[in-house]
N, C-alpha and C positions, 0 to 999 in steps of 0.2 A: 275253593272248597272251604277254606278258613272263613272267608267273608260270609258265606251262606250259613255256616254253623253259627257264627257270632249273631247273625240276624235271627236265626232260629231261637238262640238263647235269650235274646232281647224280646222275642215275641213279635218281631216285625214280619215274620212269615209263619204260616201254618206248618204242621208236620207233613200234610198232604202236598202243599205247595213246595216245600223243600225237596221232597221226594221226586216230584215232577222235574224240578230244575236239575236235580242230579242226573236223572235219566236223559234229560235233554243234552247235557254237556258231556255225558260219558263218551259218546261216539259222535265224531264230526265227520261228515262226508264233504270231500272236495271235488266238485264237478265231476262226479261219477269216476273219478281217477283213484281215489284213496279214501280210507276210512281211518281216521285218527283215533287211537284209544286214549283219550285225554285223562282218564283216571288210572292209567297203568302204574305210574310212579306211587301214587297214593296207596293203590292196592297191592302192589308187588314189590316196591322198593327199587324197581328198575326204571331209569329214565326213558323218555321217549327216544328211540333210536330209528333213524330213517336210512334205509339201505339205498345208496345211490346207484349201485351196480344194476344195470338193466333198465334204468329210468333216464330219460333225457335230461340235460342240464336244466331246461326250462321247467319240466314237470317237477324235478327235485327242488328247484327254487320255489315254485308255487306251494308245494307241500310244506317246505320248511318255514316260509313266511307265515303260512296259516297256522302251522303248529305252535309258532312263537306268540300267537295271540292268546293261547290258552295255557302255555308253559313258560316258566321262567328261563328254561334251558332246554336245548335240543341238541342231540348228538347225530351226526351224519357219518355212516360208515361206508367204506369202499368208494370214496370220492376221488374222482380224477381231477385233473387241472381245469377242465371245461366245466365240471360241476362247481367248482370252487370259484371260478371267474364268474359264472351266472348268478351265484348267490351273493358274492360281494357287490355285484353291480347295483342290486336293489335293496341292499341291506340298510335298515333304518339306522341312524346314528347312535341311537341308545342300545344297539346290539353289539357286543364285543365277540370276536371270533378268534379261536385258537386252532392251529393245525395247518397242514399243508399236504400237497399231493404226495410227498414222499412218505408221510405217515398214513395217508389214505382216509384218516379219521379226523373230523372237525367237531368242535364244540362251539356252540353258539349260546351266549348268555346275555340276559338283560343286565344293564348297568346296576351295580349294587347287589346282584345275586352271589351268594356265598354258600359253598358247600358246608354242610354240617358234618364234622368228623364224628365217626361211629365208635372208633377204638378198634375196629377190625384191622388186621395186618395180613397182607397178602404177598407171597413171594413169587417172582417170575424169573425163570431161566430160560435162556435160548441156546440151542446148540451152536448155530453158526450166525453170521451176520445177515445172511439171506432171510433167516427166520425173525429177524427183529421187526419188520412191519406187522407181523401177525401178533408177536409178543406185545407191541406197543398198542394194538388194539385192546388187548386184555388189560393192559395197565390203565389206559384212558377210562375204560368202563368201570374198573374197581375204583379208581380215584374219584370218579363222578358219583360213585355210590357211597362215598365217605371213608373209604379205606386208605390207610397208609400203605404204600407199595414199595417193596424192596426189589430191586432188579439186579440181574447179572447176566450179561449177554456174551455170546461167543465163547461158551464154556464146553464145547463139544468133546465127545469121548475119543476123538482121534488122539488126544493127549490126555489120558485119564487123570494126570495130576492136576489139570486145569479145574476139575470139578470140586475138589476138596475145600479149598478156600471159600468159594462162593457158598457151599452148603454150610460151612461153619458160621458164616455171616448170617445166613437165614435162620439157623438154630439160635444164635445169640439174639437176633431181633425178635424171636419167638413168633414167626409167621404162624398163622393158623392153618394155612393151606398153601400148596406150591402149584403154580401152573408151569408146566415144563413143555416147551415149544421145540419141535425138531422135525427135520425133514430126513431125506435119504432112508436109512433104515430104522430111524427112530429110536436108537439105542440109549439116548440119554435118559429117557423115562425109566427103562428098566434099571439101569445103573442107579439112578437117584432113589427109586423106590426100595432098592435093596439096602440103602445106607441110612435112612431116616425114618422116624416114626410119625411123619406128617402126611396126611392125605394129599394125594396128588391128582391134578387134572392134566392129562396128556393131550397135547394139541398137535396132530400130525400136520405137516405143511406139504404144499405142492412141489417143493423145490427138490425134485428128484427126476431121474430120466431112466431110459432103458426099461428093463423088466421091472414092473412095479412103479412105472412113472406116475407123475403128478400126485404123488403123496400116498399111493396105494400101499407101497411097501411099509412106509411109516405107520399108516393106520392099522394094517394087519399086525404088525409087530407089536404095537401098543395093546391091541386087543389080546394078543396071545402071550403077553408078558407074565412071566412066572411070579414075581413078587406081588403080594396082595397090597391093597389100599390105593389102586389105580382106577381112576374113572377117565374115559376117553371121549372126547367130543369130535365132531366131524373134521374133515380135512379143511385147514385155514380158518377154523371157526374160533378166532381170538375173541370175538365179542361174546359168544356163548360162554367160553372159559371164564372171561372176566366177570361176567354176571353171576355165574354159578359160584366162583371163588368168593366174590364179594358177599354174596347172600350167606355162604358158610362162615366166612370171617365175621361178618356183622352179627350173625346168631352167637357165634362163640364168644364175641365181646360182651354181649348181653348176658350170656350164661356166666361169664367170669365175674361180672359185676354183682350178680344176684347169688352167687355160690357162697355157701357158708364158709367162714374161716376155720380151717382145720389146724389143730395144734401140730 
């Protein structure tokens, strides 16, 4: 996009030709399997994210390699060990990879690519250790969108005293928004929302069983929470929470820079 705009500024292409090229590169079809939105990050500030779950390792590999021809960086979510093995097998040497099957999220970057810090600050809390993979999805997305991320994991309300120190840290770090990840009955979201004046994104996880299994209890609890200031995403939606939190924090950072200084 930058190269095209520079050519336009130098008069090397006409406005009509530039418009045609932008339209051609906006959506890329891969053998009738997928349509890549190559302009998403430029348009929305959210990187290209490929969902591996439901795709074969070979299809995921093909989509990833094609996406890297138009993007400096690609994120793969819900990746299994088989997906990671297939991608690594054919990965060009100029592409660096971060992540593993435990995290389920991988980031592939071209050598030399650097994330531009935005000044946005996001806080992430997880109730239990089982919730950490979902919390890590949110962390990776927020960091890839330029945010500084402050995390505190395994602070569930089974021992309410464990919540206070992490919250104090989040307040001191001046996080613009909190992502709170919890399974079972999802009580951590309600407790945190009643203690801080920070907007919260609640992420119910599927780590529950019996009545209200697979995250249903946590989802309903968060939706029914009494404290105000809570927004809830779908079950296990760490990626959605990370993207929304980063957009909010980045906008807050921009507003803080442009705000007038009050006495």
